[in-house]
C-alpha positions as CSV (number, residue, x, y, z in Angstrom):
1,X,0.0,0.0,0.0
2,X,1.5,3.4,-1.0
3,X,2.0,6.2,1.5
4,X,-0.7,8.4,0.0
5,X,-3.2,5.6,0.4
6,X,-2.2,5.1,4.0
7,X,-2.4,8.8,4.6
8,X,-5.8,8.9,3.0
9,X,-7.2,6.1,5.1
10,X,-5.8,7.6,8.3
11,X,-7.3,11.0,7.4
12,X,-10.7,9.3,6.8
13,X,-10.5,7.5,10.2
14,X,-9.4,10.7,12.0
15,X,-12.1,12.7,10.4
16,X,-14.8,10.1,11.1
17,X,-13.7,10.1,14.7
18,X,-14.4,13.9,15.1
19,X,-18.0,13.6,14.0
20,X,-21.0,11.4,14.9
21,X,-20.7,8.1,13.0
22,X,-23.9,9.0,11.0
23,X,-22.4,12.2,9.8
24,X,-18.9,11.4,8.9
25,X,-17.5,13.4,6.0
26,X,-17.8,11.2,2.9
27,X,-16.4,11.4,-0.6
28,X,-17.8,10.7,-4.0
29,X,-15.6,9.4,-6.8
30,X,-15.2,11.8,-9.7
31,X,-13.2,11.6,-12.9
32,X,-9.5,11.8,-12.4
33,X,-8.6,15.4,-12.7
34,X,-5.3,16.9,-13.8
35,X,-2.7,18.7,-11.7
36,X,-1.4,22.0,-13.1
37,X,-0.1,25.4,-12.0
38,X,-2.8,28.0,-11.6
39,X,-4.1,29.2,-14.9
40,X,-2.4,26.6,-17.1
41,X,-4.1,24.1,-19.4
42,X,-5.6,21.0,-17.8
43,X,-3.7,18.9,-20.3
44,X,-0.8,18.4,-17.9
45,X,-1.3,15.0,-16.3
46,X,0.1,13.5,-13.2
47,X,2.3,11.3,-15.4
48,X,3.7,14.3,-17.3
49,X,4.3,16.1,-14.0
50,X,6.3,13.2,-12.8
51,X,8.2,13.0,-16.1
52,X,9.0,16.7,-15.9
53,X,10.4,16.3,-12.4
54,X,12.5,13.3,-13.6
55,X,13.8,15.4,-16.5
56,X,14.9,18.1,-14.1
57,X,16.9,15.6,-12.0
58,X,19.4,17.3,-9.8
59,X,18.5,20.7,-11.2
60,X,15.5,20.8,-8.8
61,X,16.5,23.1,-5.9
62,X,17.3,21.2,-2.7
63,X,17.6,22.6,0.8
64,X,21.0,22.1,2.2
65,X,20.3,20.8,5.7
66,X,23.0,21.6,8.2
67,X,24.0,19.0,10.8
68,X,21.6,19.0,13.8
69,X,19.2,21.4,12.1
70,X,15.4,20.7,12.2
71,X,13.0,21.8,9.5
72,X,9.2,22.1,10.2
73,X,8.1,22.2,6.6
74,X,9.1,22.5,2.9
75,X,7.2,23.8,0.0
76,X,7.2,22.2,-3.5
77,X,5.5,22.8,-6.8
78,X,4.0,20.1,-9.0
79,X,7.4,19.3,-10.7
80,X,9.0,18.6,-7.3
81,X,11.0,21.8,-7.3
82,X,11.3,23.3,-3.8
83,X,10.0,26.9,-3.7
84,X,9.9,29.7,-1.2
85,X,6.7,31.0,0.5
86,X,7.0,34.2,-1.5
87,X,7.1,32.1,-4.7
88,X,4.1,30.1,-3.6
89,X,2.0,33.3,-3.1
90,X,3.2,34.7,-6.4
91,X,2.0,31.7,-8.2
92,X,-1.3,31.3,-6.2
93,X,-2.3,35.0,-6.7
94,X,-3.6,34.7,-10.3
95,X,-6.0,31.9,-9.4
96,X,-9.7,32.6,-9.0
97,X,-10.0,29.9,-6.4
98,X,-7.3,28.4,-4.2
99,X,-7.9,25.2,-2.3
100,X,-5.7,24.5,0.7
101,X,-6.0,20.8,1.3
102,X,-5.0,19.9,4.9
103,X,-4.4,17.1,7.3
104,X,-6.9,18.2,9.9
105,X,-4.6,17.8,12.9
106,X,-1.4,19.3,11.5
107,X,-0.3,22.4,13.4
108,X,2.2,23.5,10.7
109,X,-0.5,23.4,8.0
110,X,-2.9,25.4,10.1
111,X,-0.2,28.0,10.7
112,X,0.6,28.2,7.0
113,X,-3.2,28.6,6.3
114,X,-3.1,31.7,8.3
115,X,0.0,33.0,6.6
116,X,-1.5,32.2,3.2
117,X,-4.6,34.1,4.2
118,X,-2.6,37.2,5.2
119,X,-0.5,37.1,2.1
120,X,-3.4,36.8,-0.3
121,X,-5.3,39.5,1.5
122,X,-2.3,41.7,1.1
123,X,-2.5,41.0,-2.7
124,X,-6.3,41.1,-3.2
125,X,-7.7,43.2,-0.4
126,X,-11.5,43.5,-0.6
127,X,-11.6,41.2,-3.6
128,X,-10.8,38.2,-1.3
129,X,-13.5,35.8,0.0
130,X,-12.7,32.9,2.4
131,X,-14.6,29.8,3.2
132,X,-14.2,26.4,4.8
133,X,-15.4,22.8,4.8
134,X,-15.5,23.0,8.6
135,X,-18.6,25.3,8.7
136,X,-22.0,24.1,7.4
137,X,-24.2,26.2,5.1
138,X,-27.1,26.4,7.5
139,X,-24.9,28.2,10.0
140,X,-24.1,31.1,7.6
141,X,-26.4,33.5,9.5
142,X,-24.8,32.7,12.8
143,X,-21.3,33.1,11.2
144,X,-22.3,36.5,9.7
145,X,-23.6,37.7,13.0
146,X,-20.4,36.8,14.7
147,X,-18.3,38.4,12.0
148,X,-20.3,41.6,12.3
149,X,-19.9,41.5,16.1
150,X,-23.7,41.2,16.6
151,X,-23.3,38.1,18.8
152,X,-20.6,37.0,21.3
153,X,-17.9,34.5,20.5
154,X,-19.5,32.3,23.2
155,X,-22.9,32.2,21.4
156,X,-21.2,31.6,18.1
157,X,-19.4,28.6,19.6
158,X,-22.5,27.3,21.2
159,X,-24.7,27.5,18.1
160,X,-22.5,27.0,15.0
161,X,-21.7,23.3,15.6
162,X,-17.9,23.9,15.5
163,X,-15.4,21.1,15.1
164,X,-13.8,20.0,18.3
165,X,-10.4,21.4,17.1
166,X,-11.9,24.8,16.1
167,X,-10.2,26.9,18.8
168,X,-6.7,25.6,18.1
169,X,-6.9,25.1,14.4
170,X,-9.6,27.3,12.7
171,X,-10.3,30.2,15.0
172,X,-7.1,32.0,13.9
173,X,-8.2,32.2,10.2
174,X,-11.8,33.0,11.0
175,X,-10.6,35.7,13.5
176,X,-8.3,37.1,10.8
177,X,-11.2,37.4,8.4
178,X,-13.3,39.0,11.1
179,X,-10.7,41.6,11.9
180,X,-10.3,42.5,8.3
181,X,-13.9,42.4,7.2
182,X,-13.2,39.5,4.8
183,X,-16.4,37.7,3.9
184,X,-16.3,34.1,5.2
185,X,-18.6,31.4,3.7
186,X,-19.8,28.3,5.4
187,X,-19.6,26.0,2.4
188,X,-20.3,22.5,3.6
189,X,-23.6,20.7,3.5
190,X,-25.4,20.3,6.9
191,X,-24.2,16.9,8.2
192,X,-27.8,15.7,8.8
193,X,-28.4,15.7,5.0
194,X,-25.1,13.9,4.3
195,X,-26.3,11.4,6.9
196,X,-29.6,11.0,5.2
197,X,-27.9,10.3,1.9
198,X,-25.6,7.8,3.5
199,X,-28.6,5.9,4.9
200,X,-31.0,6.3,1.9
201,X,-29.1,7.5,-1.2
202,X,-29.3,10.7,-3.1
203,X,-32.9,10.3,-3.9
204,X,-33.9,11.3,-0.3
205,X,-32.9,14.9,-1.1
206,X,-36.0,15.2,-3.3
207,X,-38.1,14.9,-0.2
208,X,-36.6,17.9,1.5
209,X,-38.5,21.1,1.9
210,X,-37.8,24.1,-0.3
211,X,-36.2,25.8,2.7
212,X,-33.9,22.8,3.4
213,X,-32.9,22.7,-0.3
214,X,-31.4,26.2,0.1
215,X,-28.5,24.7,2.0
216,X,-27.4,22.2,-0.6
217,X,-26.4,22.3,-4.2
218,X,-29.1,22.3,-6.9
219,X,-30.8,18.9,-7.4
220,X,-30.2,16.4,-8.9
221,X,-26.6,16.1,-7.7
222,X,-24.4,14.9,-10.6
223,X,-22.9,11.6,-9.6
224,X,-21.1,8.7,-11.3
225,X,-20.3,5.7,-9.3
226,X,-16.9,3.9,-9.7
227,X,-17.2,0.7,-7.7
228,X,-13.5,-0.1,-7.7
229,X,-12.4,3.4,-6.5
230,X,-15.2,3.6,-4.0
231,X,-14.2,0.3,-2.5
232,X,-10.6,1.4,-2.2
233,X,-11.6,4.7,-0.6
234,X,-14.4,3.6,1.6
235,X,-13.8,0.0,2.3
236,X,-12.0,0.6,5.5
237,X,-14.6,3.1,6.7
238,X,-17.2,0.4,6.2
239,X,-15.2,-2.2,8.2
240,X,-14.8,0.4,11.0
241,X,-18.6,0.7,11.3
242,X,-19.0,4.1,9.6
243,X,-21.4,2.7,6.9
244,X,-21.5,-0.6,5.0
245,X,-22.5,0.5,1.5
246,X,-19.7,2.1,-0.4
247,X,-22.1,3.5,-3.0
248,X,-24.1,5.3,-0.3
249,X,-20.8,6.6,1.2
250,X,-19.8,7.9,-2.2
251,X,-23.2,9.5,-2.7
252,X,-22.9,11.2,0.7
253,X,-19.5,12.5,-0.3
254,X,-21.0,13.8,-3.6
255,X,-23.5,16.0,-1.8
256,X,-20.8,17.5,0.4
257,X,-18.5,18.2,-2.5
258,X,-21.2,19.5,-4.7
259,X,-22.5,21.8,-2.0
260,X,-19.1,23.2,-1.3
261,X,-18.6,23.8,-5.1
262,X,-22.0,25.5,-5.3
263,X,-21.4,27.9,-2.5
264,X,-17.9,28.8,-3.7
265,X,-19.4,29.5,-7.2
266,X,-22.2,31.6,-5.7
267,X,-19.8,33.8,-3.7
268,X,-17.0,34.1,-6.3
269,X,-17.7,37.3,-8.1
270,X,-16.1,38.5,-11.3
271,X,-12.6,39.7,-10.6
272,X,-12.7,38.2,-7.1
273,X,-10.6,35.5,-5.4
274,X,-11.8,32.7,-3.2
275,X,-9.5,31.0,-0.6
276,X,-11.0,27.7,0.6
277,X,-9.8,25.3,3.4
278,X,-10.7,21.6,3.2
279,X,-9.3,18.2,3.9
280,X,-6.9,16.9,1.3
281,X,-9.4,14.4,0.1
282,X,-11.8,17.1,-1.1
283,X,-9.3,18.5,-3.7
284,X,-6.6,15.9,-4.3
285,X,-6.0,15.2,-8.0
286,X,-8.4,18.1,-8.9
287,X,-11.3,15.9,-7.8
288,X,-13.9,16.3,-5.0
289,X,-15.1,19.8,-5.0
290,X,-13.4,21.0,-8.2
291,X,-15.4,19.3,-10.9
292,X,-18.5,20.7,-9.3
293,X,-17.1,24.2,-9.2
294,X,-16.2,23.9,-12.8
295,X,-19.8,22.8,-13.6
296,X,-21.3,25.6,-11.6
297,X,-18.8,28.3,-12.7
298,X,-17.1,27.2,-16.0
299,X,-13.7,28.6,-16.7
300,X,-12.7,29.2,-13.0
301,X,-8.9,29.2,-12.6
302,X,-8.1,26.8,-9.8
303,X,-4.9,26.2,-7.8
304,X,-4.6,23.4,-5.3
305,X,-2.3,22.8,-2.3
306,X,-1.9,19.3,-0.7
307,X,-0.5,18.8,2.8
308,X,1.7,15.7,3.0
309,X,3.9,14.1,5.6
310,X,7.2,12.4,4.8
311,X,10.1,10.8,6.6
312,X,12.4,13.2,4.8
313,X,11.3,16.6,3.5
314,X,14.4,17.6,1.4
315,X,12.5,16.5,-1.7
316,X,9.0,15.6,-2.7
317,X,8.4,11.8,-2.7
318,X,7.6,10.4,-6.1
319,X,4.2,8.9,-4.9
320,X,3.0,12.4,-4.2
321,X,3.2,13.7,-7.8
322,X,-0.1,14.6,-9.4
323,X,-2.0,15.2,-6.2
324,X,-1.8,19.0,-6.4
325,X,-0.2,22.1,-7.9
326,X,1.7,22.8,-4.7
327,X,2.7,20.9,-1.6
328,X,3.2,21.6,2.1
329,X,5.5,18.9,3.2
330,X,5.8,18.2,6.9
331,X,8.0,15.7,8.8
332,X,6.1,12.5,9.8
333,X,7.2,13.0,13.4
334,X,5.6,16.4,13.7
335,X,3.2,16.7,16.7
336,X,-0.6,16.8,16.1
337,X,-3.2,19.1,17.6
338,X,-5.4,16.2,18.5
């Protein structure tokens, strides 16, 4: 089993553990999408990215680690070349939508999310909108009232169904947006509807009231089932008791990804820029949310970041190629926030 597969399964297990079993974040299987730098053609495949890196060979810049020195992270582009934070921001800036894929309990990634927010706000100012998987669409009013200082942080925390690690990991980016009047969008589907799909299939959404349908992507949710990929992605979740039908798990993931894509599209105005935070699995290989965003807002220029852990971070491991446009690479022994 490759390291990305192990990381994926571990991420799914950890994510399922933070939520009620019936509402665990789930993923649909979309067509394999293509990794590319922001604004470039989608014709660059994962294979070609790997070949480009191989062609570069020793020309790819490498950090010269001094004896006894510790590094908390390294940044790479999709050819495996190490880049600086300033280069990362320079190459993210032209994108209409930036997806920061994360390992939910990685402190380095969460710190860099805040720094990316600051840097892109410095570039885009009032044209920047932020959003996150960790907030559900039916809590948007509560989030807006908090951002406008109409309700206290205590009431926001009590009513917005925040993740258990919100204070340590997500409060800094939400607070940054609040202090700078940056619109922040609760993009994810209410977990009760993902739970209903997991139990009954996508057809159950047709039975929702018109008011409830305001919080999900337009129906019907586009979905194509790939049994082999779904079994690989969700088989372990099924064995751990988080659902026994991989098709239903994939359908529940579809409504989550479609809803995030829908609310990003609705809030991404002409000339604007959207910065979105989500688990790696929602944007790896330009899948998950991104095909839905492209459906709802054709022509959107997308850039993706994947957060990965490796034994050594002096270069990007070959098995990571193709997952994203850029990589935050963190040592495996890095501590976790939970």
